[in-house]
N, C-alpha and C positions, 0 to 999 in steps of 0.2 A: 885386436883387430878393430879397425875404424868402422864408423857407421856406413852401412850400405844404403844407397839410394837407387830407386828404380824409375827409369823413364820408359813408359809403355808406348809401344807403337800402335798404329791404327788397327792392326789385326787383333791385338790383345784387347784394346778397348771395345772393338766390335764383339769379341768373344764374351766380354762381360755383359754387354747389352743383350746378347743372345743367350744369356744365362748358362754359359759353359761352366759346369760345376768344378772341373779341374782347375780352371783359371781362378774362379771365385775362391776356392779353398786356398790356393797359393797366396792370393791377395789378403785373405783373412790372416794367414800365417805371418805375412809381412807386417800387417797392421798390429798384430799382437806384439811383435818384436819392436814396435815403435819406429819402424823404418819409413823413410819418406817415399811417397809415390808421386810421380809427376807425369803429366802428358803435355805434349807440345801444342801450341795454338794451331799448328797445321793438322795434327790428329783430331783436335777438338772440332775444327772446321769441317774436315772430311766426314767425320761420323755424323755431326749435326746436320750438315747439308744433305747427306744421303738419307737420313731419317725423315727430314722435312720433305725431300723429293718424293718419297714413297708414302708420305702421310702416315708414318708408323707412330701414332700418338702414344701408345703404351710403351714402346721401346724408347721413345723420346723422353718420357717421364723417368724411366730407368736410367737413361743416360744423364739426365739433369741431376738426379740424386747422386749418381756416381761422381759427377764433377764437383759436387759439394764436399766430397771426401778426399779429393786429390788436389794438388797444386797444378794449375795450368801455367806453363811457361810461355810468356809472350816474347816476341822477337827482341824487345828492348830489355828483357831480363837476362839475356845471354851475355 
């Protein structure tokens, strides 16, 4: 079986930021298997813009740490 890649949508990224343990456990499992996790620049923008809008500094910090662990796909990467 080939390597599986994951492209997370905005709802899943938001669940990570909101500390949804079920989602976090799944992503830990994916990381252990050395599978790739991606988010689109659109999801990145949506989540970051929403957090900035409501001034959620703690969640923004969580989001920034998460983004260091995944690959963000920009439109010119497609």
